[in-house]
N, C-alpha and C positions, 0 to 999 in steps of 0.2 A: 234818822240816818241819811236821808236825802239832803237835808239842810247842811249836815256836817260835811258831806261830800262836796256840796256846792262851795262851802266855805273853804275847804281844803284846796279845791281846784282853783278858786280865786286867788288864794295866797300863793299857790304854786306858780300861777301865771305871773303874778307880780314879781316874785323872786326870780323866776326864770327870765323875765324881762330885764331885771337888773343884771343878771348874769350875762345876757346877750349884750347889754350896753357895755359891760366891762370888757367883754371879748372884743367888741367893736373899738373900744378905746385903745386896745393893744394891737388891733389889726391895722389901724391906720393912725399915724401920729400927725396931727395937724400943726404945721409950722406957725409960729407967731413971729411978730416983728422983731423980737429980741434974739431970735435964733437963726442961724444959717441953715438953709434947707438941706444943703449937702451933709452937714453934720447930723441933721435930724434923720436923714435917710440911712446914714451909717449906723445910727443907734437902732433904728428899726430893723436893719439887716442883722443886728447882733442878737435880737430876741428870737430864740429858737426853741423856747420851752415855756409853757404856761401852766400855772398851777392854781388850784382853788385853795384859798387860805381860810383857816378857822382856828378857834381856840379851845383848849381843854384845860380847865383849872388855871386859867390865866396865862398859859404858855401858847406860843404861836406854832401852828402846824400847817401842813399843806399836803395835797394829793395831786398827782398828775391829772390835768383837766381831761385828758383822753379817757380816763377811767370813770369820769363823772357823767352820768346820763342827764341828770337834772338836780335841782335842789327843791326842797319842799318843807312845809310845816304840817305836822299832823300829831294826833294824839288818839287816845282810846284804842290802842292796839288790841287785837284779839289775842287773849292769853292762850298759850299752848302748854299743856302739862308735860312734865319730864323733859324740859329743855334746859340748856345751859344757863347759868345765872345771868349772863349778859345778853341773852335773847329776850327782848321785850315782848315779842309776839309776832303776829303777822299783820299785814296792812294791805288793803285793797287799793292798788294803784291803777285806777281806770280799768278795772276788770282783771288785772294781774295780781295774784296773791303772792306777796314777797315777804321774806323774813326781815325783821328789824333788829339790829344789834346796837347796843349802847357801847360806843367805843371807850367811854369813860370807865365803865365796869370791866371791860375787857383788859384795860391797863391798870386795874385796881385803883382808880382815882375815885375819891369820895364824891358821892352825888347827893345833893339835897333831896329831901323827901318830895315826891311829886305831888302837886296839887290836883285835885279832881278837875278834869276837863282842860288842863293846861296842854299847850301845844309844844312839840319838840322840834328843834332844828335838825333837819335831815339832809344828808347827801345821798342821793340815789346813785348807786355805783353799778357798774356792769363789767363783769369779767367773763369773757367767752359767752356762753349761753346763760350764765347765771346773773340775775338782777337781785339786788338787796339794798336795804337802807341802813345807814349808820347814823346814830344820833350823836351830836356834838353840842358844846355849850353855845358858841356863837359862830355863824358863818360870816366871814369878812368880805373878801373880794377876790377877783382874779388878778394874778400878778404875772407879768412876763419877765423872763430872765434869760441869760445865756446859760445853756446847759453846762458849759465848761466851768461856771462859777460854783457849781454844786460840789461841796467838799464831803469827803467820807465821814461817816458818823464817828463819834468819840464815846468811849465807855463812860464818860461823865454823865451821859443821859441815862442815869441809873433807874429812873422811874419807868422806863420803857425798854423792853428787851432790844438790844442793839440789832438783832437779826431782822427786826421789823422796820428798821430805819434805812431808807434809801440814801440819805445824805442830809447835809445841812447847808443852808444858803442865807446870806445876809442881803437884805434889800431895804434901802432907806432906813438904815440903823436898826432894823428889826431882824432878829435871827429866827428863821423858820426851820422846823424839823420836818423833813420831807418823808412821809410814811410810804412804805411799800405794801399796798393793800393786797397785792397778789401773793406775797409771802404770808401775810396775816391770814388770808383765807385759803391758803393751800394750793394756789395755782402757779404755773410757770409763766414767766414773761416770754414774749416772742423772742427777745434777744437770747434768753437762756436756752430756749428750745433750739434756736439756730446754732448756738454755740455747741450744744450737746450733739446735734446732728453732724456738725463739722468734725467734732472730736471722734464720733463713731466712724465716720467715713475714713478719717485718717488712720484710726486704729485698725479697721478692716484692711485697708491698703497696706499698712505696715506689716500686718500679720501675714498677708500673702507673700510679701517680699522676704520676710524673715523665714517663713516656712520653706522657701525655695533656697535661700542663701545660707542659712545658719547650719553649722555642723550638727548632724543628728545627735551626737553625743551630748551636746549642750542642752538638749530639750528632751531628755529621756523621761520615762514615766516616773522614775524615782525622784526627779526634781519637781514633779507636778505639785505645786503648792496648794491646789484646791482639794487635796485629800484623796487622790487616786493612787495611793501607795501600792495597791494590789493590782494595778494595771499590768496585764501580761501579754498584750497583743502586739508588742513590738515597739521599738523606739519611735519610728515614724508616726505610727498611729497615736502614740502617747503625746507627741508634739501637736498633732492635729487636734486632739482632744483638749489639750491645754489651751489652745487658741479659741476653741469653741467656748470653754468655760470663761475665758477672759472677755470674749465678745458678749456673752450673756450678761456678765456683770456690768459691762459698759453700756450696753444697749437697753437692757430690760431690768437692771438691778437684781438679777437672779444670781444668787450665790451658790455655787456648787459646794456641797459639804456632805457629811455623813447622813444628813437628813434626807438627801435626794440622790446621792451618787449612783445608787443602783439603777434608778430610772434613767439618769443621764447616760450611763454606759449603754443601757439597752436602746435608748433613743438614738444615740450616736451610731450604733451598729445599723439600725434601720435607715438612718440618715445617709450613711455611706452608700447603701444600696439604692436609695432614691435619687441621688445626685451623681453628676459626672465627677470624675476625680478632681478636676480643677475648679469645682464649684462647691466643695465641701465647706470651705470657710464662708462666713457670712459677709455679704457685700452691702447689706442694708438692714434696717430694723425689721423689714418685712421677712427677711430670712430668719431672724431671731424669733419673731412671732410664729412663723411656720414651724420652727423647731420645737417651740413650747406648746403648740396647739393641743397635743395629747396629754400635756401635764395636768391641766386643770381638771378639777373634780366635776362631776355632773351638776348642772344647774349653777355653776359657780357665778356669783354676783347677779343671779336672776331668780325669778319665781321658780319654786320647786314643782316638778311633776309629781303626780300621785305615787308613781313607782319609787322615786327617790325619797319622798316623804315617808313611805312605808318602810323603806330600808333603814332610815334613821330611827323610826319608831321601834323597829325590831331589835336594835342593838342597845337601846336605853336600858339601864339596869333597874332592878326592883329597888324602890326607895320609899320607905314609909314616913319620911320626915315631913313635918308640917310646912316647911319652906324649902324649896329647891333653888339654890343659888347657882347662877350660871355666868361664866365670863365668856364674852364673844369679842375678842380683839380682832380688828380688821373688819368691822361690820359694813363698811362701804355705804351704799345708799339706803340700807336697811331692809331690803327685800329678803335677804337670808335670815336676818334676826326675827322678822315677823313670822317667817315660815317656821323657824325653830320654836318660837313662842307657841304657835298653834299646836305643833306636835307635842311639846311638853305639857300643854293643857290637856291634850287627849291622853297622854301617858300617865300623868299624875293629876287627875281631876279634883282631888280633895286638897291638894297642896297649894300653897301660895308660891307663885313663880316670880323670881326676881332675876332679870337678865341685865348685866352691865355690858353695854355695847359700846366699844371704843373704836375710834378712828382718828387719823391725823388730818383728814380733810374736813375742815370746819364747816364748809357749806353742806357737805353730805350729812354730818351729824345734826346740823341745825334744821335741815329740810326733812329729815327722816320722820319726825313726828307728824308731818303733814302729808305723808305718802298716801296716794290714792291707788286703788286696785283696778286694773282694767277689767272690763266686763267679761272678756274671754277667760280670764283667770278666776274671776269671782264666781263663775258658774260651775267651777270644779270643786275639788276637795276643801278649798278654803271657805266655802259658803257658810258653814255653821259659825264661823268666827268673824263674819262681816256684817255691816249694816249700811243702809243707803244714806247718802248725804243729800242735802237739799237740792243740789244740782244734778242728782241722779247718778253721781259717781259712787263708788263703793269705798268704804274705809273700814278699818278694823274696830271691833267693839272696844268699849272702854276697858273691859277686863283684860284684853290682850295689850292694849296701849299702855295701861298702867303697870303692866308687868315689866316694861322695858325702860331702862334709863340710858338714853343716848348721851355719850360724853366725849369731849375732845381730849384724847390722850394718846401719847406715843407709847406703844407697848414695850419699846426698848428701854423705857425708863421705869423705875419702880413705882408702885401705886399702893394705895391703902385699902385695897379690896378685902372683903372678908373671905374666909376659906370657902371654896367652891365645891359643889357636887359634880358639876360638869364644866369642862372647858372646851369650847367649840372654836377652832382656829384653822379653818380650811385654807390651803394655798396661801398661807401668810409667812411662815417661818422662812421659806426659801427665798423670799424677797427682802430679807434683812442681811446686813453684813454678818460675817461669821461670828464676830465677838458679840453682836446683839442676839444672834441665834442662841448662843450659849447662855447669855443672861436670861433670855426669855424662858428657856427650858428649865433653868434653875428656879425661875419665878413660878413656873408651872408646878414644880416639885413642892415649893413652899405653900402655894395657894390651894392645892388640890387635897381634899379629904382622903383619908385612908381607903375609903370605899368608892372614891370618885373615879370618873373616867374622862379621857381626853379624846376628842375626835379631830384628826388633822385631815389634810388633803389626801386624796386616794393614792398619791405618789410620794408621800412624805412619811417618814418613820422616826420613832424615838429610840428604836433598838440601837444599842451602841452608844447611847447618850445618857447612861445611868441605868438604874434597876427598873426598867419598864418591861411589862409583858404585853404582848399584842394578841388580839383576837380579831380575825378577819371574817366578815360576813358580806359576800358580794363585793360591792364597790366601797364598802365602809370598813375601816379598821379602827378598832377601839384599843386605846392604851390605858393601862392601869399600873399602879405601883406594885 
């Protein structure tokens, strides 16, 4: 293992040296006798974008060099069970354990069978705090271009989803497809974040102006498109509530609908008491977050307390089946899924547990199988389901890990899941567009067994969205057909 690391590090240094030389070549253009220095400086000034080029199945691709941390060659990745097909495993990059993705498999490009001990060409990428490696066929060089020469993608690039392509650019008679790895791996670009923030600020400003200037009759509660047809507290309050709903949709992608409208009405009433009259509307995303603070379920997106784990255990129905099939859309980083798996193991000790955990954040679902448990959590109710790792960290037993299949999937789209005994989808539906909410609820109806149950967020309901019955027990409400 030590020799392998030395070999890998040596090759990394060699390749990184070549990368540095390429960068230097574009950082300073040395004039020759045949060229005018003024013309050379002008060309240099035009280069405002650099990209690392590589090939996949004979086609030329590129990635913004600012997203590339380094390049490397490596092999013998550590296999991780229950991961996506294009996840080759994990790799020790000078002490950091990072996931490795095969970009060819991600784009459904045929890959030759790997030879034992062969090394792969890797681009080590960094997005925010996440570092990961992507495997490609051949890494070429660094190319400097004018950003203005990047053209929008064309649907002719049918072998790759156009939403993953930032643009195309021709350099020295070679056409490069510029990939947007932030979209591929579920993150937002800084420009997108700034654009959204500007739009939110403008929306909030316009909402204030409209609330003061528009005739009240034009914004009555009967016109409220978000589903508040039963609003009875007056036209002015109805208009304020409408702007709150619009702001939540813009700032936090929270859609007011029959799934949550009762909570929104109650929260709006308390919001009015908390705020001055001229501060009811949101002026920033912080206001929207403050408004939604009480919406989230206990331990949402975090490790469960014993009290909450016991409350879930209490509402799980009797089930003598040999296999319990569970759907957990919106699994996030996996802490909730592992917590649920432990409770299911306790509730149904003789059954085989199978959890399909879905999320649209590719890095989350790829890293979830590697999740470690902090010591302060491991010493609590999780203890029977944990084991020590070599580095003294805690991880879940193979029995728990093997019960979970983490998958990249958008729950707004149909899937081929088997029928389920339990659907666990806390604080998810409200953050989908209303049309997607309806599709997902219909999917719930199709996927759930006749004796199955659904657990949503503590402030979400299925009542009024079909023939669902509700049973509430503390902070947990269970829905059944």
